[in-house]
C-alpha positions in Angstrom: 0.0 0.0 0.0 1.5 3.4 -1.0 1.6 6.2 1.4 -1.2 8.2 -0.4 -3.5 5.3 0.0 -2.5 4.9 3.6 -3.3 8.5 4.3 -6.7 8.1 2.8 -7.4 5.1 5.0 -6.2 6.9 8.1 -8.5 9.9 7.2 -11.4 7.5 6.9 -10.4 5.9 10.2 -10.5 9.3 12.0 -13.8 10.2 10.5 -15.7 7.1 11.5 -13.8 6.5 14.7 -13.3 2.8 14.0 -9.7 2.0 14.5 -9.6 2.5 18.2 -6.1 1.5 18.7 -4.6 3.2 15.6 -6.6 6.4 15.8 -7.1 7.2 19.5 -5.7 10.4 20.8 -3.8 8.9 23.6 -2.6 5.4 23.6 -0.9 3.2 26.2 2.6 2.8 27.4 3.0 0.1 24.8 2.3 2.3 21.8 4.5 4.8 20.0 3.5 7.2 17.3 5.7 5.6 14.7 8.5 3.2 14.2 11.1 6.0 14.3 10.4 6.5 18.0 10.9 2.8 18.7 14.1 2.6 16.7 15.5 5.5 18.8 14.4 3.7 22.0 16.5 0.6 21.3 20.1 0.9 22.2 22.8 -1.8 21.9 23.9 -3.4 25.2 27.3 -4.3 26.4 29.2 -7.4 25.4 28.2 -10.4 27.5 30.8 -11.8 29.9 31.3 -15.6 30.3 30.7 -17.1 33.7 31.4 -20.7 32.6 31.2 -22.9 29.5 30.3 -26.5 28.7 31.4 -28.5 25.7 27.9 -30.0 25.4 26.6 -26.6 24.4 29.5 -25.4 22.4 29.5 -21.7 21.5 27.1 -20.8 24.3 28.0 -18.8 27.4 27.1 -19.9 30.9 25.0 -17.2 32.6 23.5 -18.7 35.8 23.7 -21.9 37.9 22.1 -23.4 40.9 22.1 -26.8 42.6 19.9 -28.3 39.9 20.3 -26.4 36.7 22.7 -24.5 34.4 21.6 -21.7 32.1 23.4 -20.9 28.8 22.8 -18.3 26.1 24.0 -17.8 22.6 24.8 -14.1 22.4 24.6 -14.1 18.6 21.1 -15.6 18.2 19.4 -15.2 21.6 19.0 -19.0 21.9 19.2 -20.4 25.4 19.8 -23.9 26.8 19.3 -25.5 30.2 21.3 -28.4 31.5 19.6 -30.6 34.1 22.5 -31.6 36.3 21.3 -34.9 37.7 20.1 -36.4 34.4 22.4 -34.5 32.1 19.5 -33.8 29.8 19.8 -30.6 27.7 16.8 -28.4 26.9 17.3 -26.1 24.0 15.1 -23.1 23.2 15.7 -23.9 19.5 16.6 -27.2 17.9 20.4 -27.4 17.5 20.2 -29.1 14.1 17.6 -26.6 12.7 19.9 -25.3 10.0 19.8 -28.7 8.2 16.0 -29.2 8.5 15.0 -30.5 5.1 11.3 -29.4 5.5 11.4 -25.8 6.9 11.8 -23.1 4.3 11.3 -19.4 4.0 9.6 -17.9 7.0 9.4 -21.3 8.7 13.1 -21.6 8.6 13.5 -18.3 10.4 10.8 -19.2 13.0 12.8 -22.3 13.9 15.6 -20.0 15.1 13.4 -17.5 16.9 12.4 -17.2 20.6 9.6 -14.7 20.0 7.1 -14.3 17.2 4.8 -11.3 17.0 1.6 -11.3 15.0 0.3 -7.8 14.3 -2.4 -6.1 12.2 -2.0 -3.7 9.4 -4.6 -0.9 8.8 -6.8 -3.3 6.9 -7.0 -5.6 9.9 -4.9 -8.2 8.1 -2.4 -10.3 10.1 1.4 -10.2 9.4 4.2 -11.5 11.6 7.8 -10.8 12.6 10.1 -13.1 14.5 13.1 -12.5 16.6 15.5 -14.2 14.2 14.6 -12.9 10.7 13.6 -9.5 11.9 16.0 -8.9 14.8 19.0 -11.2 15.0 19.7 -10.8 11.2 20.0 -7.1 11.7 22.0 -7.5 14.9 19.3 -5.8 16.9 19.6 -7.9 20.0 21.0 -7.1 23.4 21.7 -8.9 26.6 21.6 -7.7 30.3 22.5 -9.9 33.2 19.9 -10.0 36.0 19.9 -12.0 39.3 19.9 -15.7 38.5 19.5 -15.1 34.8 19.5 -12.8 31.8 17.3 -10.4 29.9 17.3 -10.6 26.1 15.8 -7.6 24.3 14.9 -7.5 20.6 14.2 -4.8 18.1 12.0 -6.3 15.3 12.4 -4.7 11.9 14.7 -2.0 10.7 14.2 1.7 9.7 17.2 1.6 7.5 16.4 3.1 4.1 16.6 1.1 0.9 16.5 1.9 -2.9 12.7 1.8 -2.6 13.0 5.1 -0.7 14.0 6.6 -4.1 11.5 6.9 -7.0 12.0 4.4 -9.9 11.4 7.4 -12.3 11.3 11.1 -11.9 10.5 13.8 -14.5 13.5 15.7 -16.0 12.2 19.0 -14.7 11.6 17.7 -11.1 14.8 15.8 -11.0 17.0 18.8 -12.0 15.0 21.5 -10.1 13.9 19.6 -7.0 17.0 17.5 -6.4 20.2 18.3 -8.4 20.0 22.1 -8.1 20.2 21.7 -4.3 23.3 19.5 -4.2 27.0 20.0 -4.2 29.2 18.2 -6.8 29.6 15.1 -4.6 25.8 14.7 -4.4 25.3 15.4 -8.1 27.9 12.7 -9.0 26.1 10.2 -6.7 22.8 10.7 -8.4 24.3 10.7 -11.9 25.4 7.2 -11.1 22.1 6.3 -9.5 19.9 7.6 -12.4 20.1 7.7 -16.2 18.4 10.3 -18.3 15.8 9.0 -20.8 15.8 11.9 -23.2 13.0 10.5 -25.4 10.6 10.5 -22.5 12.1 13.4 -20.5 12.6 11.3 -17.4 15.4 10.0 -15.2 15.3 6.3 -14.5 16.8 4.5 -11.5 19.8 2.3 -12.2 19.1 -0.6 -9.7 22.2 -2.5 -10.7 24.4 0.4 -9.6 22.7 0.9 -6.2 24.7 -1.4 -4.0 26.8 -0.8 -0.9 28.5 2.5 -0.9 26.8 3.8 -4.0 23.4 3.2 -2.5 24.4 5.0 0.7 25.7 8.0 -1.2 22.5 8.2 -3.3 20.3 8.1 -0.3 22.3 10.8 1.4 22.1 13.0 -1.7 18.2 12.8 -1.6 18.3 13.5 2.1 20.6 16.5 1.6 18.3 17.8 -1.1 15.4 17.8 1.3 13.5 15.1 -0.6 10.6 14.0 1.6 8.2 11.1 1.8 5.5 13.4 0.3 7.8 14.0 -2.7 8.2 10.3 -3.2 4.4 9.7 -3.1 4.0 12.6 -5.7 6.6 11.1 -8.0 5.1 7.6 -7.8 1.7 9.0 -8.6 2.9 11.3 -11.4 4.8 8.5 -13.2 2.1 5.8 -12.5 4.7 3.6 -10.9 4.1 0.2 -9.6 6.1 1.0 -6.5 5.3 0.8 -2.8 7.0 2.8 -0.3 8.3 0.3 2.3 6.8 0.9 5.7 9.2 0.4 8.6 7.4 -1.7 11.2 9.5 -1.7 14.3 8.5 -3.6 17.5 10.3 -4.0 20.8 10.0 -6.9 23.3 12.2 -8.7 25.8 12.4 -12.1 27.5 13.7 -12.5 31.0 15.1 -16.0 31.8 15.6 -16.8 35.5 16.6 -20.1 37.2 14.3 -20.9 40.1 15.0 -24.2 41.9 14.2 -27.0 39.4 12.7 -24.6 36.9 13.5 -22.0 34.2 11.1 -19.1 34.4 10.7 -17.2 31.1 8.9 -13.8 31.3 7.9 -11.3 28.7 7.3 -8.1 30.7 4.3 -6.3 29.3 6.2 -3.0 29.7 8.8 -4.3 27.2 6.2 -4.9 24.4 6.1 -1.7 22.3 4.7 -1.2 18.8 3.6 1.6 16.4 0.0 2.7 16.8 -0.6 1.8 13.1 0.4 -1.8 13.7 -1.3 -3.2 16.8 0.0 -6.5 18.2 -2.4 -9.4 18.1 -0.5 -12.2 19.7 3.0 -13.0 21.0 4.3 -16.6 20.8 6.9 -17.6 23.3 9.7 -20.2 22.8 7.8 -22.1 20.2 10.4 -24.9 19.9 11.6 -25.2 23.5 12.6 -28.8 24.0 11.3 -29.8 20.6 11.7 -33.5 19.6 13.1 -34.4 16.2 11.9 -36.9 13.6 13.9 -39.7 15.2 12.9 -38.8 18.8 10.5 -40.8 20.9 8.1 -39.1 23.2 4.8 -37.3 23.7 3.3 -33.8 24.0 1.0 -33.1 26.9 -1.9 -30.8 26.1 -4.6 -29.6 28.6 -7.6 -30.6 26.4 -10.4 -31.4 28.9 -9.1 -34.1 31.3 -5.9 -34.1 29.3 -4.4 -35.6 26.2 -1.2 -36.9 24.7 0.1 -36.3 21.2 2.8 -38.8 20.3 5.9 -37.6 18.4 5.9 -38.2 14.7 2.4 -39.7 14.6 2.1 -38.9 10.9 -1.2 -37.0 11.4 -0.3 -34.1 9.2 -3.6 -34.3 7.3 -5.3 -33.1 10.4 -5.2 -29.6 11.9 -2.5 -28.8 14.5 -3.6 -28.5 18.1 -4.7 -25.1 19.3 -6.9 -24.4 22.3 -7.5 -21.4 24.4 -7.1 -21.7 28.2 -10.4 -21.3 30.1 -12.4 -21.6 26.9 -13.8 -19.0 24.5 -14.4 -15.4 25.6 -18.1 -15.1 24.9 -17.8 -11.5 23.9 -15.5 -12.7 21.1 -17.5 -15.8 20.1 -18.8 -15.4 16.6 -19.3 -19.1 15.8 -22.9 -19.8 14.9 -22.5 -23.6 14.9 -22.2 -25.4 18.2 -18.7 -26.6 18.8 -18.8 -29.5 21.1 -15.3 -29.7 22.6 -13.9 -29.9 26.1 -12.4 -26.8 27.6 -8.8 -26.4 28.7 -9.3 -25.9 32.5 -5.6 -25.9 33.6 -2.9 -23.5 32.2 -0.3 -26.2 31.6 1.4 -28.1 28.8 4.4 -30.4 28.6 6.9 -32.5 26.7 8.0 -36.0 27.5 11.2 -37.3 26.0 13.3 -40.5 26.6 15.8 -38.6 28.8 13.4 -36.4 30.7 10.4 -34.1 30.6 9.3 -30.6 31.2 6.0 -29.3 32.5 5.1 -25.8 31.4 3.0 -23.8 33.9 1.7 -20.5 32.8 2.0 -18.3 35.8 1.0 -14.9 34.4 -1.2 -14.2 31.4 -2.9 -17.6 31.4 -6.3 -16.0 30.9 -5.2 -14.7 27.5 -3.1 -17.8 26.6 -3.6 -20.4 23.9 -1.7 -23.7 23.8 -0.4 -24.7 20.4 1.2 -28.0 19.4 2.1 -29.9 16.3 4.0 -32.9 15.1 6.9 -33.2 12.6 6.3 -33.4 8.9 4.0 -30.4 8.4 6.0 -27.1 8.5 9.3 -28.6 9.8 10.8 -31.8 11.2 10.0 -31.2 14.9 7.4 -32.0 17.5 6.7 -29.0 19.6 4.3 -27.2 22.0 4.2 -23.6 23.1 1.9 -20.9 24.5 0.8 -17.8 22.6 -0.7 -14.8 24.3 -3.4 -12.4 23.0 -2.3 -8.8 23.4 -5.0 -7.0 21.4 -8.1 -8.5 19.8 -9.9 -7.3 16.6 -13.5 -7.3 15.6 -15.1 -6.4 12.2 -17.6 -3.6 11.9 -19.9 -3.7 8.8 -20.9 -0.4 7.3 -23.4 0.4 4.6 -21.8 3.2 2.5 -23.9 4.3 -0.5 -25.6 0.9 -0.7 -22.2 -1.0 -0.5 -21.3 -3.2 2.4 -17.8 -2.5 3.8 -16.1 -4.3 6.6 -13.6 -2.3 8.7 -11.5 -3.5 11.6 -12.2 -2.4 15.2 -9.5 -3.0 17.7 -9.5 -3.5 21.5 -8.7 -0.2 23.1 -5.8 -1.1 25.4 -3.5 -4.1 25.3 -3.5 -6.7 28.1 -1.6 -5.4 31.1 -0.4 -8.7 32.5 3.1 -9.9 32.2 3.4 -13.2 30.2 5.3 -15.7 32.4 5.9 -19.4 31.9 7.6 -21.8 34.3 9.4 -24.7 32.7 9.8 -27.4 35.4 12.2 -30.2 34.5 11.6 -33.8 35.6 13.7 -36.9 35.2 13.5 -40.6 36.0 10.0 -42.0 36.8 8.8 -38.4 37.2 9.4 -37.8 33.5 5.9 -38.9 32.6 2.4 -37.4 32.6 1.9 -39.1 36.0 5.0 -37.2 37.3 3.8 -34.0 35.7 0.4 -34.3 37.4 2.0 -34.9 40.8 4.4 -32.0 40.3 1.6 -29.6 39.4 -0.5 -30.8 42.3 2.5 -30.0 44.7 3.0 -26.7 42.9 -0.7 -25.7 43.5 -0.5 -26.8 47.1 2.6 -24.6 47.7 1.0 -21.6 46.0 -2.5 -21.9 47.6 -3.9 -23.2 44.3 -5.9 -26.0 46.0 -8.1 -26.1 49.1 -6.3 -27.2 52.2 -6.4 -31.0 52.5 -8.6 -31.7 55.4 -8.4 -34.9 57.5 -10.8 -37.6 56.5 -14.3 -36.8 57.7 -15.1 -40.4 58.5 -17.5 -40.7 55.6 -16.5 -43.5 53.3 -19.3 -43.4 50.8 -18.6 -41.4 47.6 -20.9 -38.5 46.7 -24.0 -39.0 44.6 -24.6 -35.8 42.8 -28.2 -34.9 42.0 -29.4 -31.8 40.2 -33.1 -31.0 40.5 -34.9 -28.4 38.4 -37.5 -26.3 40.2 -39.3 -24.5 37.5 -39.0 -23.2 33.9 -40.5 -20.4 31.9 -43.2 -21.7 29.6 -45.5 -20.0 27.0 -49.1 -20.4 27.9 -52.4 -18.9 26.6 -55.5 -17.2 27.9 -58.2 -16.7 25.4 -55.7 -17.3 22.6 -53.4 -14.6 24.0 -49.9 -15.9 24.7 -48.0 -15.1 27.9 -45.0 -16.5 29.8 -45.6 -18.3 33.1 -43.6 -20.5 35.4 -44.1 -24.2 35.0 -43.2 -26.1 38.2 -41.1 -29.2 37.6 -40.0 -30.1 41.1 -41.5 -28.4 44.2 -39.6 -28.5 47.5 -42.1 -31.1 48.8 -41.5 -33.2 45.7 -37.7 -32.8 46.2 -38.1 -34.3 49.7 -40.0 -37.2 48.2 -37.3 -37.9 45.7 -34.5 -37.8 48.3 -36.5 -40.1 50.6 -36.9 -42.6 47.8 -33.2 -42.4 47.1 -32.3 -43.1 50.7 -34.7 -46.1 50.7 -32.6 -47.5 47.8 -29.4 -47.0 49.8 -28.1 -44.0 47.9 -25.9 -42.2 50.5 -23.9 -39.0 50.6 -26.3 -37.1 48.4 -25.1 -33.7 47.2 -28.1 -31.9 45.9 -27.8 -29.0 43.4 -31.2 -27.2 43.1 -31.7 -25.1 39.9 -34.6 -22.9 39.0 -35.6 -21.9 42.5 -35.7 -18.1 42.5 -36.3 -15.1 40.3 -38.4 -16.8 37.7 -37.1 -20.2 37.1 -34.1 -22.0 35.6 -32.9 -19.1 33.5 -33.4 -16.7 36.4 -33.1 -12.9 36.4 -30.0 -11.5 37.9 -29.5 -12.2 41.6 -29.6 -8.6 42.8 -32.7 -9.4 44.9 -33.6 -13.0 45.6 -37.2 -14.0 45.5 -38.0 -17.7 45.9 -40.5 -18.8 43.3 -43.9 -19.4 44.8 -44.8 -22.1 42.2 -42.3 -24.5 43.9 -43.1 -23.5 47.5 -41.8 -20.0 48.1 -39.6 -19.0 51.0 -41.4 -21.3 53.5 -41.0 -24.3 51.2 -37.2 -23.5 50.9 -36.8 -23.2 54.7 -38.6 -26.4 55.3 -36.4 -28.2 52.7 -33.3 -26.8 54.3 -34.4 -28.2 57.7 -35.2 -31.5 56.0 -31.8 -31.7 54.3 -30.0 -30.9 57.5 -31.8 -33.6 59.4 -31.1 -36.2 56.7 -27.4 -35.3 56.2 -28.0 -34.0 52.7 -25.6 -31.4 51.4 -27.7 -28.7 49.7 -26.5 -26.3 47.0 -29.0 -23.9 45.6 -27.8 -23.0 42.1 -27.0 -19.4 41.0 -25.7 -17.9 37.8 -23.8 -14.6 38.1 -21.9 -14.1 34.8 -25.0 -14.7 32.6 -28.2 -12.7 32.7 -31.6 -12.6 31.1 -33.3 -9.3 30.3 -35.9 -8.5 32.9 -36.3 -7.0 36.2 -32.9 -5.9 37.7 -30.9 -6.0 34.5 -30.4 -3.5 31.7 -28.5 -5.0 28.9 -27.6 -1.6 27.5 -25.8 -0.6 30.7 -24.9 -3.9 32.3 -24.0 -6.3 29.6 -20.5 -6.7 28.2 -19.9 -5.1 24.8 -18.4 -6.8 21.9 -15.7 -5.1 19.8 -18.6 -4.1 17.4 -20.0 -2.1 20.3 -23.2 -4.1 20.8 -24.3 -6.1 24.0 -22.8 -9.6 24.0 -25.9 -11.8 23.4 -25.9 -15.6 23.9 -28.6 -17.4 21.8 -29.8 -20.8 22.8 -28.7 -23.9 20.9 -31.0 -25.7 18.6 -29.7 -29.2 19.0 -31.6 -30.5 16.0 -29.8 -28.1 13.7 -26.6 -27.8 15.8 -26.9 -24.0 15.5 -27.7 -21.0 17.6 -31.4 -20.2 17.4 -31.7 -16.4 16.9 -35.5 -16.6 16.9 -35.4 -17.2 20.6 -34.7 -14.8 23.4 -31.0 -14.4 24.2 -29.2 -14.2 27.5 -26.4 -11.7 28.0 -22.8 -11.7 29.2 -22.7 -9.7 32.4 -20.0 -7.1 32.4 -17.2 -8.0 34.8 -17.7 -4.6 36.3 -21.1 -5.6 37.5 -20.1 -9.0 38.9 -19.1 -7.7 42.3 -22.3 -5.8 42.7 -24.4 -8.9 41.9 -22.3 -11.1 44.2 -22.8 -8.7 47.1 -26.5 -8.4 46.5 -26.9 -12.1 46.2 -25.0 -12.8 49.4 -27.0 -10.2 51.3 -30.2 -12.2 50.7 -28.7 -15.7 50.4 -27.4 -15.8 54.0 -30.9 -15.8 55.4 -31.7 -19.1 53.8 -29.0 -20.8 55.9 -28.3 -23.5 53.2 -24.6 -23.9 54.1 -23.8 -24.3 50.5 -24.2 -22.7 47.1 -23.8 -24.0 43.5 -22.1 -21.6 41.1 -23.3 -22.2 37.5 -20.8 -20.0 35.7 -18.3 -18.3 38.1 -15.8 -21.2 37.7 -16.7 -22.0 34.2 -16.7 -18.8 32.1 -14.2 -15.9 31.7 -15.3 -13.0 29.6 -14.2 -9.4 28.7 -16.0 -6.2 28.2 -15.0 -4.0 25.3 -17.2 -1.1 26.3 -15.6 2.1 24.9 -13.4 3.9 27.4 -14.3 1.4 30.1 -12.6 -1.8 28.9 -12.1 -4.9 31.1 -9.8 -7.5 29.5 -9.8 -11.2 30.4 -6.9 -10.9 32.8 -8.8 -8.2 34.8 -12.0 -10.3 34.5 -10.2 -13.3 36.1 -9.2 -11.1 39.1 -12.8 -9.9 39.5 -14.1 -13.6 39.5 -11.6 -14.5 42.1 -12.7 -11.5 44.3 -16.3 -12.8 44.1 -15.2 -16.3 45.0 -13.4 -15.0 48.0 -16.5 -13.0 49.1 -18.6 -16.2 48.9 -16.0 -18.1 51.0 -15.9 -15.3 53.6 -19.7 -15.8 53.8 -19.0 -19.4 55.0 -20.7 -21.0 52.1 -19.4 -24.3 50.8 -19.0 -24.0 47.0 -20.0 -26.5 44.3 -19.4 -25.2 40.8 -19.6 -26.3 37.1 -16.4 -26.5 35.1 -13.6 -26.0 37.5 -11.2 -23.5 36.0 -7.8 -23.4 37.8 -8.3 -20.0 39.4 -11.4 -21.2 41.1 -10.0 -24.5 42.5 -8.9 -23.0 45.9 -12.5 -22.1 46.7 -14.4 -25.3 45.7 -15.4 -28.4 47.6 -17.1 -30.0 44.6 -17.0 -29.7 40.8 -19.9 -30.8 38.5 -19.4 -31.1 34.8 -15.7 -31.6 35.4 -13.8 -32.7 32.2 -14.0 -36.4 32.0 -12.6 -36.8 28.5 -10.7 -34.9 25.8 -12.2 -33.3 22.7 -11.0 -36.2 20.4 -9.1 -33.8 18.1 -7.7 -36.0 15.3 -4.1 -35.1 16.1 -4.4 -36.4 19.6 -3.4 -40.0 20.4 -4.4 -40.7 24.0 -6.9 -39.4 26.6 -5.5 -39.2 30.1 -7.0 -38.2 33.5 -4.5 -35.4 34.1 -7.1 -33.1 35.6 -8.3 -35.8 38.0 -4.8 -36.6 39.1 -4.3 -33.0 40.0 -7.5 -32.4 42.0 -8.5 -35.7 43.5 -8.1 -35.8 47.3 -8.7 -32.1 47.5 -12.0 -31.6 45.6 -14.8 -34.0 44.9 -16.0 -34.1 41.3 -18.2 -35.6 38.7 -18.7 -35.3 35.0 -22.0 -34.6 33.1 -25.3 -36.1 34.3 -25.5 -39.7 33.1 -29.1 -39.3 31.8 -28.1 -36.3 29.7 -24.7 -37.6 28.6 -23.6 -39.2 25.4 -23.2 -42.6 27.0 -25.4 -45.3 25.4 -24.0 -48.1 27.6 -24.2 -47.9 31.4 -21.2 -50.2 31.7 -19.0 -47.7 30.0 -20.1 -45.0 32.4 -19.4 -47.1 35.4 -15.9 -47.9 34.1 -15.1 -44.2 33.5 -16.2 -43.3 37.1 -13.9 -46.0 38.4 -11.0 -45.1 36.3 -11.3 -41.4 36.9 -12.3 -41.6 40.6 -15.5 -39.6 39.9 -18.9 -39.5 41.7 -22.2 -40.5 40.0 -24.4 -37.6 38.7 -28.0 -37.4 37.5 -30.3 -34.5 36.6 -34.0 -35.0 37.4 -37.4 -33.4 37.6 -40.4 -34.8 39.5 -43.0 -34.1 36.8 -43.4 -36.1 33.6 -41.1 -35.4 30.7 -43.9 -34.0 28.6 -43.9 -30.9 30.8 -40.9 -29.6 29.0 -42.2 -30.3 25.5 -42.6 -27.3 23.3 -40.6 -25.1 25.6 -37.1 -23.7 25.3 -35.9 -26.6 27.4 -36.5 -29.5 25.0 -33.0 -30.7 25.8 -34.4 -31.9 29.1 -35.9 -34.8 27.3 -35.0 -37.6 29.7 -35.1 -36.2 33.3 -38.2 -37.6 35.0 -36.7 -39.2 38.1 -39.0 -42.3 38.1 -37.5 -43.5 34.9 -34.0 -43.4 36.4 -34.0 -43.9 40.1 -33.7 -47.7 40.2 -30.8 -47.7 37.6 -29.2 -44.8 39.5 -29.2 -46.8 42.7 -27.6 -49.8 40.8 -24.9 -47.6 39.3 -24.2 -45.9 42.6 -23.9 -49.3 44.5 -21.4 -50.6 41.9 -19.2 -47.5 41.7 -19.3 -46.9 45.4 -18.4 -50.5 46.1 -14.8 -49.8 45.1 -14.4 -46.0 45.4 -15.6 -45.9 49.0 -12.2 -47.6 49.7 -10.4 -44.7 48.2 -12.9 -41.9 49.3 -10.2 -39.3 50.2 -7.3 -40.8 48.3 -5.3 -39.1 45.6 -4.6 -40.8 42.3 -0.9 -41.7 42.3 -0.7 -43.8 39.2 -2.4 -44.3 35.9 -1.3 -46.3 32.8 -2.6 -47.8 29.6 -2.0 -51.5 29.8 -3.3 -52.2 26.3 -5.9 -50.8 23.9 -9.0 -50.0 25.9 -7.5 -51.3 29.2 -6.4 -48.9 31.9 -5.1 -49.2 35.5 -5.6 -46.5 38.1 -3.7 -46.6 41.4 -4.8 -44.7 44.4 -2.8 -43.3 47.3 -3.5 -46.2 49.7 -2.3 -48.7 47.1 -5.8 -49.8 46.0 -6.1 -50.2 42.2 -8.7 -50.8 39.6 -8.1 -52.2 36.1 -10.9 -51.4 33.6 -11.6 -53.0 30.3 -13.7 -50.9 27.9 -13.4 -53.6 25.2 -16.3 -55.8 24.2 -14.1 -58.8 24.6 -12.2 -60.4 27.5 -8.6 -59.4 28.1 -5.7 -60.6 30.3 -3.9 -57.9 32.4 -1.3 -58.5 35.0 -1.9 -62.2 34.9 -5.6 -61.7 35.7 -8.6 -62.0 33.4 -10.8 -58.9 33.0 -14.2 -59.7 31.4 -15.6 -57.6 28.6 -16.7 -54.1 29.7 -15.8 -55.0 33.3 -13.1 -54.4 35.9 -11.0 -56.0 38.6 -9.6 -54.5 41.8 -6.7 -55.2 44.1 -4.2 -53.8 46.5 -4.7 -51.5 49.5 -8.0 -52.0 51.2 -9.9 -53.0 48.1 
């Protein structure tokens, strides 16, 4: 794009106020007016001194050392390496043999040698990229500074050095002689006489590209500068001579990585203050150490990704016909979700990833910036010869705004106002021996969370051996009814408090113990209730008196009671103004969530939407809810979305990014804990774990992405023994075989879960809740009792035990070992197998060890 065109676009931007980032008056500390300012800000550092060397990493300089690790750096390329002293394993930031990679070419070759990659937007909202090798190291724009226990490496991406394209390919004879030559001394004139040849027939001077090399190019550029030739002059000459020439735009970015040894880990941090960019080129994402520890085509090993419960991608699995792995930590920001089709995948609940090799392993833990992080992984054979996994971080997001100009639709980019203000920090913890496995990684991460208050305190066993039976009851729903042919919305009771007592009593009669009851649709007009700023118990199910009676009943019967509340999602109605209180998308409209039409697998825009509550309102609704909730004396609360969703608000001049939103959610969780309420929650994102006693709809599988090879219970191996959990309700799950469900509960150490109503199923027909097609309790209660007795028969022996071992014995056969030594071997196959010298029948299991 030539400069004249760029000025037109900038003028349009200023007129319509669309490019918030590129056209705002102010800007943040991360922005600069242009690349020249950034080029001036980057100064070369001093030569790096050598503390020690090691022949195993020849050419690299030792920078820091502790009892467990040594850190080295290549002061020419910025590459680092860590030697694990006990195992001798070497972990390189970039593959040592990358120069001879037969697959990587062009840009991909440069990326193999880079430590940082920056994806940025141009003024049309199109993505481009720079990397620390091709756009920094090649220009020798890299500097090193020693810091305690490590080193800071700073990069300038791109160069402002002028090229021949800063001179016109042609210039009219009159302009060349009057505008340039007349203002130069003899030295300058000689330089331009070499650089240009007169075409007398056309009365123009034409550039001699073959002569413009080295010193001659420098002299010609200086001559133009001495003559006062400006960028505006260049644009004019390009236009006058109808040249197919684009003025090169210097795009200069600055960023740094700080490497620090901390015990058994390397901590790599990109300080947010180091990320600087021109206003015209906002940064979208930053990828950190894309090839750290990468395995080559001859290597054996696996990549750990946090997909749902967890998954492994085996090195060199040949699945290059399928997409690479890419998943956002904590799921999609619903203010950014533009997908109309329902995407049925598991969320990544834990901010971790890892690499397992024959000689060792590392576990990557994202310590800062996890709420804006995406985990990326791929296998060899696609872009290069390596198997790799790395995090990328969203700095600025973009939306598209559609305008109707003179009957023509035009899409223009709209950027997030301010970049994320969190540092981007990843801990690479190195494991060896038996710990160099996904089992060892899970144990390490569990200990890490314990030491950093990331899990609830492990309480002494409460004497209860039976595992939880999770039951969700639905009180009432909104249903369209008619009076004299006139439609109106009314509450349809599905389970009154009295009926709930009856269901619980019948469960107890069937020896279902340790019932943990989540009650949804009990206040503020049913299941999709209005915001909890003022709690009013629905009279159709018994009102406040019915609730108090049920609380007394539950207490007498030893039932744990968790009334369900949604805080991050709202329906329009009393107490909520979507214009003022809903999050805004980048298009400036309230973030609406339309229900799913399961038959079409699409969002149904003919139905009433719910809205994403602005994070700025979450604290207000939490306080209001707690003010009324305490009077019910339930002892517990179920949180439908506070541990499951994480959303932004792009309201103009009042933005809340995802990192800030996480902090707001944590503040609300802390307020609820201070109110002495035991918390059950859906989902179980990592930041919520310290506050929870129970997790429903916990991840119990992976997403079955084609590139993945194995599903593993990594999530369960981290939380079991600290938090009780269960997956989706069996009667609303995808299981078609009850035996498979029982086996999964045993293998993953999970409680049994059902969702019921008292009334017949036809009560939900022709409502917005058709998905509740199989929830009448009478149809399920006997089978539920059978499932519970079987699962509880083994798991009661490991009620409070952590999972200490898990392995795949053969296809469809898995062994789980619990802390007290008890184990279960499950066989998902439809045929008999032999495991450990013992026979396991089809779709069955055997137990042993410990107290089993």
